[in-house]
CHARMM internal coordinates of N, CA and C (Angstrom, degrees):
IC EDIT
DIST 1 N 1 CA 1.4655
DIST 1 CA 1 C 1.5179
ANGL 1 N 1 CA 1 C 110.51
DIST 1 C 2 N 1.3160
ANGL 1 CA 1 C 2 N 115.79
DIHE 1 N 1 CA 1 C 2 N 23.64
DIST 2 N 2 CA 1.4638
ANGL 1 C 2 N 2 CA 118.52
DIHE 1 CA 1 C 2 N 2 CA -178.33
DIST 2 CA 2 C 1.5171
ANGL 2 N 2 CA 2 C 111.73
DIHE 1 C 2 N 2 CA 2 C -92.14
DIST 2 C 3 N 1.3286
ANGL 2 CA 2 C 3 N 116.68
DIHE 2 N 2 CA 2 C 3 N 16.71
DIST 3 N 3 CA 1.4668
ANGL 2 C 3 N 3 CA 119.64
DIHE 2 CA 2 C 3 N 3 CA 179.08
DIST 3 CA 3 C 1.5189
ANGL 3 N 3 CA 3 C 109.26
DIHE 2 C 3 N 3 CA 3 C -95.99
DIST 3 C 4 N 1.2957
ANGL 3 CA 3 C 4 N 115.89
DIHE 3 N 3 CA 3 C 4 N 122.97
DIST 4 N 4 CA 1.4551
ANGL 3 C 4 N 4 CA 121.02
DIHE 3 CA 3 C 4 N 4 CA -176.70
DIST 4 CA 4 C 1.5117
ANGL 4 N 4 CA 4 C 108.64
DIHE 3 C 4 N 4 CA 4 C -122.52
DIST 4 C 5 N 1.3183
ANGL 4 CA 4 C 5 N 116.08
DIHE 4 N 4 CA 4 C 5 N 141.74
DIST 5 N 5 CA 1.4443
ANGL 4 C 5 N 5 CA 116.13
DIHE 4 CA 4 C 5 N 5 CA 165.17
DIST 5 CA 5 C 1.5246
ANGL 5 N 5 CA 5 C 106.64
DIHE 4 C 5 N 5 CA 5 C -92.18
DIST 5 C 6 N 1.3031
ANGL 5 CA 5 C 6 N 115.94
DIHE 5 N 5 CA 5 C 6 N 174.51
DIST 6 N 6 CA 1.4602
ANGL 5 C 6 N 6 CA 118.67
DIHE 5 CA 5 C 6 N 6 CA -170.54
DIST 6 CA 6 C 1.5183
ANGL 6 N 6 CA 6 C 111.94
DIHE 5 C 6 N 6 CA 6 C -65.88
DIST 6 C 7 N 1.3203
ANGL 6 CA 6 C 7 N 116.79
DIHE 6 N 6 CA 6 C 7 N -31.69
DIST 7 N 7 CA 1.4581
ANGL 6 C 7 N 7 CA 120.15
DIHE 6 CA 6 C 7 N 7 CA -179.20
DIST 7 CA 7 C 1.5257
ANGL 7 N 7 CA 7 C 111.02
DIHE 6 C 7 N 7 CA 7 C -64.59
DIST 7 C 8 N 1.3268
ANGL 7 CA 7 C 8 N 116.53
DIHE 7 N 7 CA 7 C 8 N -34.08
DIST 8 N 8 CA 1.4627
ANGL 7 C 8 N 8 CA 119.37
DIHE 7 CA 7 C 8 N 8 CA -177.08
DIST 8 CA 8 C 1.5217
ANGL 8 N 8 CA 8 C 112.82
DIHE 7 C 8 N 8 CA 8 C -79.89
DIST 8 C 9 N 1.3110
ANGL 8 CA 8 C 9 N 115.94
DIHE 8 N 8 CA 8 C 9 N -21.57
DIST 9 N 9 CA 1.4704
ANGL 8 C 9 N 9 CA 119.19
DIHE 8 CA 8 C 9 N 9 CA -178.56
DIST 9 CA 9 C 1.5193
ANGL 9 N 9 CA 9 C 107.41
DIHE 8 C 9 N 9 CA 9 C -82.79
DIST 9 C 10 N 1.3386
ANGL 9 CA 9 C 10 N 116.90
DIHE 9 N 9 CA 9 C 10 N 105.01
DIST 10 N 10 CA 1.4510
ANGL 9 C 10 N 10 CA 120.03
DIHE 9 CA 9 C 10 N 10 CA -175.33
DIST 10 CA 10 C 1.5310
ANGL 10 N 10 CA 10 C 110.71
DIHE 9 C 10 N 10 CA 10 C -91.92
DIST 10 C 11 N 1.3102
ANGL 10 CA 10 C 11 N 114.82
DIHE 10 N 10 CA 10 C 11 N 162.40
DIST 11 N 11 CA 1.4602
ANGL 10 C 11 N 11 CA 118.62
DIHE 10 CA 10 C 11 N 11 CA 176.68
DIST 11 CA 11 C 1.5298
ANGL 11 N 11 CA 11 C 110.72
DIHE 10 C 11 N 11 CA 11 C -64.85
DIST 11 C 12 N 1.3428
ANGL 11 CA 11 C 12 N 116.82
DIHE 11 N 11 CA 11 C 12 N -26.99
DIST 12 N 12 CA 1.4725
ANGL 11 C 12 N 12 CA 119.03
DIHE 11 CA 11 C 12 N 12 CA 176.16
DIST 12 CA 12 C 1.5275
ANGL 12 N 12 CA 12 C 111.39
DIHE 11 C 12 N 12 CA 12 C -67.03
DIST 12 C 13 N 1.3371
ANGL 12 CA 12 C 13 N 115.39
DIHE 12 N 12 CA 12 C 13 N -38.97
DIST 13 N 13 CA 1.4610
ANGL 12 C 13 N 13 CA 119.09
DIHE 12 CA 12 C 13 N 13 CA 176.85
DIST 13 CA 13 C 1.5178
ANGL 13 N 13 CA 13 C 110.04
DIHE 12 C 13 N 13 CA 13 C -64.01
DIST 13 C 14 N 1.3330
ANGL 13 CA 13 C 14 N 115.71
DIHE 13 N 13 CA 13 C 14 N -42.09
DIST 14 N 14 CA 1.4541
ANGL 13 C 14 N 14 CA 120.02
DIHE 13 CA 13 C 14 N 14 CA 177.43
DIST 14 CA 14 C 1.5239
ANGL 14 N 14 CA 14 C 110.14
DIHE 13 C 14 N 14 CA 14 C -60.84
DIST 14 C 15 N 1.3311
ANGL 14 CA 14 C 15 N 115.85
DIHE 14 N 14 CA 14 C 15 N -44.11
DIST 15 N 15 CA 1.4694
ANGL 14 C 15 N 15 CA 119.98
DIHE 14 CA 14 C 15 N 15 CA 179.35
DIST 15 CA 15 C 1.5324
ANGL 15 N 15 CA 15 C 110.98
DIHE 14 C 15 N 15 CA 15 C -57.23
DIST 15 C 16 N 1.3503
ANGL 15 CA 15 C 16 N 116.20
DIHE 15 N 15 CA 15 C 16 N -43.59
DIST 16 N 16 CA 1.4593
ANGL 15 C 16 N 16 CA 119.51
DIHE 15 CA 15 C 16 N 16 CA -179.63
DIST 16 CA 16 C 1.5242
ANGL 16 N 16 CA 16 C 111.44
DIHE 15 C 16 N 16 CA 16 C -62.98
DIST 16 C 17 N 1.3230
ANGL 16 CA 16 C 17 N 116.36
DIHE 16 N 16 CA 16 C 17 N -37.55
DIST 17 N 17 CA 1.4659
ANGL 16 C 17 N 17 CA 120.01
DIHE 16 CA 16 C 17 N 17 CA -177.79
DIST 17 CA 17 C 1.5252
ANGL 17 N 17 CA 17 C 111.09
DIHE 16 C 17 N 17 CA 17 C -69.59
DIST 17 C 18 N 1.3298
ANGL 17 CA 17 C 18 N 117.31
DIHE 17 N 17 CA 17 C 18 N -41.01
DIST 18 N 18 CA 1.4676
ANGL 17 C 18 N 18 CA 119.07
DIHE 17 CA 17 C 18 N 18 CA -171.99
DIST 18 CA 18 C 1.5202
ANGL 18 N 18 CA 18 C 114.24
DIHE 17 C 18 N 18 CA 18 C -96.61
DIST 18 C 19 N 1.3358
ANGL 18 CA 18 C 19 N 116.96
DIHE 18 N 18 CA 18 C 19 N -2.38
DIST 19 N 19 CA 1.4592
ANGL 18 C 19 N 19 CA 120.52
DIHE 18 CA 18 C 19 N 19 CA -175.33
DIST 19 CA 19 C 1.5428
ANGL 19 N 19 CA 19 C 112.70
DIHE 18 C 19 N 19 CA 19 C -55.66
DIST 19 C 20 N 1.3224
ANGL 19 CA 19 C 20 N 116.54
DIHE 19 N 19 CA 19 C 20 N -49.47
DIST 20 N 20 CA 1.4673
ANGL 19 C 20 N 20 CA 119.24
DIHE 19 CA 19 C 20 N 20 CA -178.29
DIST 20 CA 20 C 1.5196
ANGL 20 N 20 CA 20 C 112.01
DIHE 19 C 20 N 20 CA 20 C -64.59
DIST 20 C 21 N 1.3245
ANGL 20 CA 20 C 21 N 115.42
DIHE 20 N 20 CA 20 C 21 N -39.74
DIST 21 N 21 CA 1.4571
ANGL 20 C 21 N 21 CA 119.25
DIHE 20 CA 20 C 21 N 21 CA 179.60
DIST 21 CA 21 C 1.5382
ANGL 21 N 21 CA 21 C 110.56
DIHE 20 C 21 N 21 CA 21 C -64.22
DIST 21 C 22 N 1.3261
ANGL 21 CA 21 C 22 N 115.80
DIHE 21 N 21 CA 21 C 22 N -38.72
DIST 22 N 22 CA 1.4624
ANGL 21 C 22 N 22 CA 119.25
DIHE 21 CA 21 C 22 N 22 CA 178.08
DIST 22 CA 22 C 1.5146
ANGL 22 N 22 CA 22 C 112.36
DIHE 21 C 22 N 22 CA 22 C -66.88
DIST 22 C 23 N 1.3434
ANGL 22 CA 22 C 23 N 115.22
DIHE 22 N 22 CA 22 C 23 N -32.61
DIST 23 N 23 CA 1.4532
ANGL 22 C 23 N 23 CA 119.54
DIHE 22 CA 22 C 23 N 23 CA 178.24
DIST 23 CA 23 C 1.5265
ANGL 23 N 23 CA 23 C 109.66
DIHE 22 C 23 N 23 CA 23 C -59.48
DIST 23 C 24 N 1.3303
ANGL 23 CA 23 C 24 N 115.73
DIHE 23 N 23 CA 23 C 24 N -38.17
DIST 24 N 24 CA 1.4674
ANGL 23 C 24 N 24 CA 121.45
DIHE 23 CA 23 C 24 N 24 CA -179.08
DIST 24 CA 24 C 1.5150
ANGL 24 N 24 CA 24 C 112.25
DIHE 23 C 24 N 24 CA 24 C -81.65
DIST 24 C 25 N 1.3262
ANGL 24 CA 24 C 25 N 116.58
DIHE 24 N 24 CA 24 C 25 N -30.12
DIST 25 N 25 CA 1.4725
ANGL 24 C 25 N 25 CA 119.76
DIHE 24 CA 24 C 25 N 25 CA -173.42
DIST 25 CA 25 C 1.5169
ANGL 25 N 25 CA 25 C 109.72
DIHE 24 C 25 N 25 CA 25 C -149.20
DIST 25 C 26 N 1.3269
ANGL 25 CA 25 C 26 N 116.23
DIHE 25 N 25 CA 25 C 26 N 97.76
DIST 26 N 26 CA 1.4729
ANGL 25 C 26 N 26 CA 119.96
DIHE 25 CA 25 C 26 N 26 CA -178.61
DIST 26 CA 26 C 1.5202
ANGL 26 N 26 CA 26 C 111.79
DIHE 25 C 26 N 26 CA 26 C -67.49
DIST 26 C 27 N 1.3217
ANGL 26 CA 26 C 27 N 116.91
DIHE 26 N 26 CA 26 C 27 N -15.48
DIST 27 N 27 CA 1.4581
ANGL 26 C 27 N 27 CA 119.88
DIHE 26 CA 26 C 27 N 27 CA 178.78
DIST 27 CA 27 C 1.5223
ANGL 27 N 27 CA 27 C 112.06
DIHE 26 C 27 N 27 CA 27 C -89.93
DIST 27 C 28 N 1.3335
ANGL 27 CA 27 C 28 N 115.92
DIHE 27 N 27 CA 27 C 28 N 14.47
DIST 28 N 28 CA 1.4686
ANGL 27 C 28 N 28 CA 121.03
DIHE 27 CA 27 C 28 N 28 CA -179.57
DIST 28 CA 28 C 1.5329
ANGL 28 N 28 CA 28 C 110.45
DIHE 27 C 28 N 28 CA 28 C -44.44
DIST 28 C 29 N 1.2905
ANGL 28 CA 28 C 29 N 116.74
DIHE 28 N 28 CA 28 C 29 N 123.30
DIST 29 N 29 CA 1.4666
ANGL 28 C 29 N 29 CA 120.27
DIHE 28 CA 28 C 29 N 29 CA -176.87
DIST 29 CA 29 C 1.5077
ANGL 29 N 29 CA 29 C 110.96
DIHE 28 C 29 N 29 CA 29 C -78.20
DIST 29 C 30 N 1.3265
ANGL 29 CA 29 C 30 N 115.90
DIHE 29 N 29 CA 29 C 30 N 159.04
DIST 30 N 30 CA 1.4620
ANGL 29 C 30 N 30 CA 119.61
DIHE 29 CA 29 C 30 N 30 CA 177.01
DIST 30 CA 30 C 1.5132
ANGL 30 N 30 CA 30 C 110.40
DIHE 29 C 30 N 30 CA 30 C -61.49
DIST 30 C 31 N 1.3258
ANGL 30 CA 30 C 31 N 116.52
DIHE 30 N 30 CA 30 C 31 N -37.32
DIST 31 N 31 CA 1.4521
ANGL 30 C 31 N 31 CA 119.78
DIHE 30 CA 30 C 31 N 31 CA 179.76
DIST 31 CA 31 C 1.5415
ANGL 31 N 31 CA 31 C 110.58
DIHE 30 C 31 N 31 CA 31 C -60.41
DIST 31 C 32 N 1.3149
ANGL 31 CA 31 C 32 N 116.42
DIHE 31 N 31 CA 31 C 32 N -46.10
DIST 32 N 32 CA 1.4615
ANGL 31 C 32 N 32 CA 119.89
DIHE 31 CA 31 C 32 N 32 CA 179.01
DIST 32 CA 32 C 1.5139
ANGL 32 N 32 CA 32 C 111.16
DIHE 31 C 32 N 32 CA 32 C -68.20
DIST 32 C 33 N 1.3222
ANGL 32 CA 32 C 33 N 117.46
DIHE 32 N 32 CA 32 C 33 N -38.10
DIST 33 N 33 CA 1.4566
ANGL 32 C 33 N 33 CA 120.28
DIHE 32 CA 32 C 33 N 33 CA 177.35
DIST 33 CA 33 C 1.5210
ANGL 33 N 33 CA 33 C 109.73
DIHE 32 C 33 N 33 CA 33 C -61.19
DIST 33 C 34 N 1.3325
ANGL 33 CA 33 C 34 N 116.01
DIHE 33 N 33 CA 33 C 34 N -44.46
DIST 34 N 34 CA 1.4648
ANGL 33 C 34 N 34 CA 119.93
DIHE 33 CA 33 C 34 N 34 CA -179.98
DIST 34 CA 34 C 1.5239
ANGL 34 N 34 CA 34 C 110.72
DIHE 33 C 34 N 34 CA 34 C -61.90
DIST 34 C 35 N 1.3092
ANGL 34 CA 34 C 35 N 117.94
DIHE 34 N 34 CA 34 C 35 N -41.62
DIST 35 N 35 CA 1.4759
ANGL 34 C 35 N 35 CA 118.20
DIHE 34 CA 34 C 35 N 35 CA -177.82
DIST 35 CA 35 C 1.5331
ANGL 35 N 35 CA 35 C 110.53
DIHE 34 C 35 N 35 CA 35 C -69.35
DIST 35 C 36 N 1.3287
ANGL 35 CA 35 C 36 N 118.41
DIHE 35 N 35 CA 35 C 36 N -32.96
DIST 36 N 36 CA 1.4728
ANGL 35 C 36 N 36 CA 120.04
DIHE 35 CA 35 C 36 N 36 CA 174.22
DIST 36 CA 36 C 1.5187
ANGL 36 N 36 CA 36 C 110.84
DIHE 35 C 36 N 36 CA 36 C -62.22
DIST 36 C 37 N 1.3226
ANGL 36 CA 36 C 37 N 116.27
DIHE 36 N 36 CA 36 C 37 N -44.16
DIST 37 N 37 CA 1.4654
ANGL 36 C 37 N 37 CA 120.83
DIHE 36 CA 36 C 37 N 37 CA 179.84
DIST 37 CA 37 C 1.5212
ANGL 37 N 37 CA 37 C 109.77
DIHE 36 C 37 N 37 CA 37 C -63.84
DIST 37 C 38 N 1.3212
ANGL 37 CA 37 C 38 N 116.46
DIHE 37 N 37 CA 37 C 38 N -39.47
DIST 38 N 38 CA 1.4691
ANGL 37 C 38 N 38 CA 119.58
DIHE 37 CA 37 C 38 N 38 CA -178.46
DIST 38 CA 38 C 1.5270
ANGL 38 N 38 CA 38 C 111.81
DIHE 37 C 38 N 38 CA 38 C -72.01
DIST 38 C 39 N 1.3244
ANGL 38 CA 38 C 39 N 117.81
DIHE 38 N 38 CA 38 C 39 N -28.42
DIST 39 N 39 CA 1.4644
ANGL 38 C 39 N 39 CA 119.20
DIHE 38 CA 38 C 39 N 39 CA 174.01
DIST 39 CA 39 C 1.5237
ANGL 39 N 39 CA 39 C 110.35
DIHE 38 C 39 N 39 CA 39 C -66.73
DIST 39 C 40 N 1.3446
ANGL 39 CA 39 C 40 N 115.73
DIHE 39 N 39 CA 39 C 40 N -37.38
DIST 40 N 40 CA 1.4658
ANGL 39 C 40 N 40 CA 120.06
DIHE 39 CA 39 C 40 N 40 CA -176.28
DIST 40 CA 40 C 1.5292
ANGL 40 N 40 CA 40 C 111.83
DIHE 39 C 40 N 40 CA 40 C -79.73
DIST 40 C 41 N 1.3174
ANGL 40 CA 40 C 41 N 115.99
DIHE 40 N 40 CA 40 C 41 N -43.12
DIST 41 N 41 CA 1.4690
ANGL 40 C 41 N 41 CA 121.46
DIHE 40 CA 40 C 41 N 41 CA -177.82
DIST 41 CA 41 C 1.5206
ANGL 41 N 41 CA 41 C 107.17
DIHE 40 C 41 N 41 CA 41 C -119.64
DIST 41 C 42 N 1.3097
ANGL 41 CA 41 C 42 N 115.85
DIHE 41 N 41 CA 41 C 42 N 98.85
DIST 42 N 42 CA 1.4650
ANGL 41 C 42 N 42 CA 122.22
DIHE 41 CA 41 C 42 N 42 CA -165.17
DIST 42 CA 42 C 1.5311
ANGL 42 N 42 CA 42 C 117.24
DIHE 41 C 42 N 42 CA 42 C -44.58
DIST 42 C 43 N 1.3361
ANGL 42 CA 42 C 43 N 116.54
DIHE 42 N 42 CA 42 C 43 N -52.17
DIST 43 N 43 CA 1.4697
ANGL 42 C 43 N 43 CA 117.16
DIHE 42 CA 42 C 43 N 43 CA -172.37
DIST 43 CA 43 C 1.5107
ANGL 43 N 43 CA 43 C 113.18
DIHE 42 C 43 N 43 CA 43 C -99.51
DIST 43 C 44 N 1.3155
ANGL 43 CA 43 C 44 N 115.74
DIHE 43 N 43 CA 43 C 44 N 16.59
DIST 44 N 44 CA 1.4649
ANGL 43 C 44 N 44 CA 118.88
DIHE 43 CA 43 C 44 N 44 CA -176.81
DIST 44 CA 44 C 1.5215
ANGL 44 N 44 CA 44 C 110.39
DIHE 43 C 44 N 44 CA 44 C -70.94
DIST 44 C 45 N 1.3294
ANGL 44 CA 44 C 45 N 114.60
DIHE 44 N 44 CA 44 C 45 N 138.06
DIST 45 N 45 CA 1.4615
ANGL 44 C 45 N 45 CA 119.69
DIHE 44 CA 44 C 45 N 45 CA 170.76
DIST 45 CA 45 C 1.5239
ANGL 45 N 45 CA 45 C 106.42
DIHE 44 C 45 N 45 CA 45 C -130.50
DIST 45 C 46 N 1.3238
ANGL 45 CA 45 C 46 N 116.14
DIHE 45 N 45 CA 45 C 46 N 76.64
DIST 46 N 46 CA 1.4602
ANGL 45 C 46 N 46 CA 118.91
DIHE 45 CA 45 C 46 N 46 CA -174.03
DIST 46 CA 46 C 1.5172
ANGL 46 N 46 CA 46 C 111.14
DIHE 45 C 46 N 46 CA 46 C -63.87
DIST 46 C 47 N 1.3094
ANGL 46 CA 46 C 47 N 115.03
DIHE 46 N 46 CA 46 C 47 N 140.94
DIST 47 N 47 CA 1.4631
ANGL 46 C 47 N 47 CA 119.71
DIHE 46 CA 46 C 47 N 47 CA 178.55
DIST 47 CA 47 C 1.5253
ANGL 47 N 47 CA 47 C 109.96
DIHE 46 C 47 N 47 CA 47 C -72.16
DIST 47 C 48 N 1.3045
ANGL 47 CA 47 C 48 N 114.85
DIHE 47 N 47 CA 47 C 48 N 160.43
DIST 48 N 48 CA 1.4576
ANGL 47 C 48 N 48 CA 121.97
DIHE 47 CA 47 C 48 N 48 CA 175.79
DIST 48 CA 48 C 1.5268
ANGL 48 N 48 CA 48 C 110.28
DIHE 47 C 48 N 48 CA 48 C -53.15
DIST 48 C 49 N 1.3517
ANGL 48 CA 48 C 49 N 116.12
DIHE 48 N 48 CA 48 C 49 N -47.36
DIST 49 N 49 CA 1.4692
ANGL 48 C 49 N 49 CA 119.87
DIHE 48 CA 48 C 49 N 49 CA -177.42
DIST 49 CA 49 C 1.5238
ANGL 49 N 49 CA 49 C 111.88
DIHE 48 C 49 N 49 CA 49 C -64.27
DIST 49 C 50 N 1.3200
ANGL 49 CA 49 C 50 N 116.16
DIHE 49 N 49 CA 49 C 50 N -40.94
DIST 50 N 50 CA 1.4619
ANGL 49 C 50 N 50 CA 119.57
DIHE 49 CA 49 C 50 N 50 CA -178.58
DIST 50 CA 50 C 1.5258
ANGL 50 N 50 CA 50 C 110.14
DIHE 49 C 50 N 50 CA 50 C -67.57
DIST 50 C 51 N 1.3265
ANGL 50 CA 50 C 51 N 116.87
DIHE 50 N 50 CA 50 C 51 N -40.17
DIST 51 N 51 CA 1.4593
ANGL 50 C 51 N 51 CA 119.74
DIHE 50 CA 50 C 51 N 51 CA 176.52
DIST 51 CA 51 C 1.5250
ANGL 51 N 51 CA 51 C 110.17
DIHE 50 C 51 N 51 CA 51 C -60.80
DIST 51 C 52 N 1.3005
ANGL 51 CA 51 C 52 N 115.66
DIHE 51 N 51 CA 51 C 52 N -41.87
DIST 52 N 52 CA 1.4664
ANGL 51 C 52 N 52 CA 120.54
DIHE 51 CA 51 C 52 N 52 CA -177.81
DIST 52 CA 52 C 1.5288
ANGL 52 N 52 CA 52 C 110.26
DIHE 51 C 52 N 52 CA 52 C -64.97
DIST 52 C 53 N 1.3420
ANGL 52 CA 52 C 53 N 116.16
DIHE 52 N 52 CA 52 C 53 N -45.41
DIST 53 N 53 CA 1.4804
ANGL 52 C 53 N 53 CA 119.62
DIHE 52 CA 52 C 53 N 53 CA 178.23
DIST 53 CA 53 C 1.5192
ANGL 53 N 53 CA 53 C 110.47
DIHE 52 C 53 N 53 CA 53 C -63.82
DIST 53 C 54 N 1.3237
ANGL 53 CA 53 C 54 N 116.16
DIHE 53 N 53 CA 53 C 54 N -40.17
DIST 54 N 54 CA 1.4630
ANGL 53 C 54 N 54 CA 119.40
DIHE 53 CA 53 C 54 N 54 CA 178.19
DIST 54 CA 54 C 1.5180
ANGL 54 N 54 CA 54 C 111.42
DIHE 53 C 54 N 54 CA 54 C -61.68
DIST 54 C 55 N 1.3250
ANGL 54 CA 54 C 55 N 115.98
DIHE 54 N 54 CA 54 C 55 N -40.19
DIST 55 N 55 CA 1.4599
ANGL 54 C 55 N 55 CA 121.15
DIHE 54 CA 54 C 55 N 55 CA 178.82
DIST 55 CA 55 C 1.5301
ANGL 55 N 55 CA 55 C 110.12
DIHE 54 C 55 N 55 CA 55 C -63.42
DIST 55 C 56 N 1.3367
ANGL 55 CA 55 C 56 N 116.91
DIHE 55 N 55 CA 55 C 56 N -43.81
DIST 56 N 56 CA 1.4562
ANGL 55 C 56 N 56 CA 120.17
DIHE 55 CA 55 C 56 N 56 CA 179.69
DIST 56 CA 56 C 1.5353
ANGL 56 N 56 CA 56 C 111.24
DIHE 55 C 56 N 56 CA 56 C -64.71
DIST 56 C 57 N 1.3367
ANGL 56 CA 56 C 57 N 116.28
DIHE 56 N 56 CA 56 C 57 N -39.15
DIST 57 N 57 CA 1.4628
ANGL 56 C 57 N 57 CA 119.68
DIHE 56 CA 56 C 57 N 57 CA 178.02
DIST 57 CA 57 C 1.5240
ANGL 57 N 57 CA 57 C 110.26
DIHE 56 C 57 N 57 CA 57 C -65.14
DIST 57 C 58 N 1.3211
ANGL 57 CA 57 C 58 N 117.13
DIHE 57 N 57 CA 57 C 58 N -40.95
DIST 58 N 58 CA 1.4664
ANGL 57 C 58 N 58 CA 120.40
DIHE 57 CA 57 C 58 N 58 CA -179.89
DIST 58 CA 58 C 1.5276
ANGL 58 N 58 CA 58 C 109.74
DIHE 57 C 58 N 58 CA 58 C -63.65
DIST 58 C 59 N 1.3124
ANGL 58 CA 58 C 59 N 117.55
DIHE 58 N 58 CA 58 C 59 N -41.78
DIST 59 N 59 CA 1.4713
ANGL 58 C 59 N 59 CA 121.10
DIHE 58 CA 58 C 59 N 59 CA 178.16
DIST 59 CA 59 C 1.5193
ANGL 59 N 59 CA 59 C 110.21
DIHE 58 C 59 N 59 CA 59 C -62.98
DIST 59 C 60 N 1.3338
ANGL 59 CA 59 C 60 N 116.65
DIHE 59 N 59 CA 59 C 60 N -41.75
DIST 60 N 60 CA 1.4616
ANGL 59 C 60 N 60 CA 120.06
DIHE 59 CA 59 C 60 N 60 CA 178.25
DIST 60 CA 60 C 1.5321
ANGL 60 N 60 CA 60 C 110.86
DIHE 59 C 60 N 60 CA 60 C -63.21
DIST 60 C 61 N 1.3419
ANGL 60 CA 60 C 61 N 116.48
DIHE 60 N 60 CA 60 C 61 N -38.66
DIST 61 N 61 CA 1.4776
ANGL 60 C 61 N 61 CA 119.24
DIHE 60 CA 60 C 61 N 61 CA 177.57
DIST 61 CA 61 C 1.5180
ANGL 61 N 61 CA 61 C 110.27
DIHE 60 C 61 N 61 CA 61 C -64.81
DIST 61 C 62 N 1.3229
ANGL 61 CA 61 C 62 N 117.00
DIHE 61 N 61 CA 61 C 62 N -39.58
DIST 62 N 62 CA 1.4627
ANGL 61 C 62 N 62 CA 120.14
DIHE 61 CA 61 C 62 N 62 CA -176.60
DIST 62 CA 62 C 1.5228
ANGL 62 N 62 CA 62 C 112.35
DIHE 61 C 62 N 62 CA 62 C -72.05
DIST 62 C 63 N 1.3232
ANGL 62 CA 62 C 63 N 116.62
DIHE 62 N 62 CA 62 C 63 N -41.21
DIST 63 N 63 CA 1.4564
ANGL 62 C 63 N 63 CA 119.94
DIHE 62 CA 62 C 63 N 63 CA -169.80
DIST 63 CA 63 C 1.5006
ANGL 63 N 63 CA 63 C 114.03
DIHE 62 C 63 N 63 CA 63 C -116.63
DIST 63 C 64 N 1.3269
ANGL 63 CA 63 C 64 N 117.70
DIHE 63 N 63 CA 63 C 64 N 1.18
DIST 64 N 64 CA 1.4549
ANGL 63 C 64 N 64 CA 120.55
DIHE 63 CA 63 C 64 N 64 CA -173.68
DIST 64 CA 64 C 1.5234
ANGL 64 N 64 CA 64 C 108.54
DIHE 63 C 64 N 64 CA 64 C 76.34
DIST 64 C 65 N 1.3209
ANGL 64 CA 64 C 65 N 116.99
DIHE 64 N 64 CA 64 C 65 N 153.87
DIST 65 N 65 CA 1.4626
ANGL 64 C 65 N 65 CA 117.70
DIHE 64 CA 64 C 65 N 65 CA -174.19
DIST 65 CA 65 C 1.5260
ANGL 65 N 65 CA 65 C 110.88
DIHE 64 C 65 N 65 CA 65 C -86.82
END
COOR INIT
IC SEED 1 N 1 CA 1 C
IC BUILD
């Protein structure tokens, strides 16, 4: 059940996937963020906007908003 279409892949899910990586490297690139998401959710092709929102949510989780 690890197959997601783009609608099901939320920015919160993206945030959860990239949170630890961001903790280590706040300059985490979108390309690296996307490959982390694709490792976790096989067929995911997150949009630029969704990756960006996920990154902002992850930063808010790490540092408070």
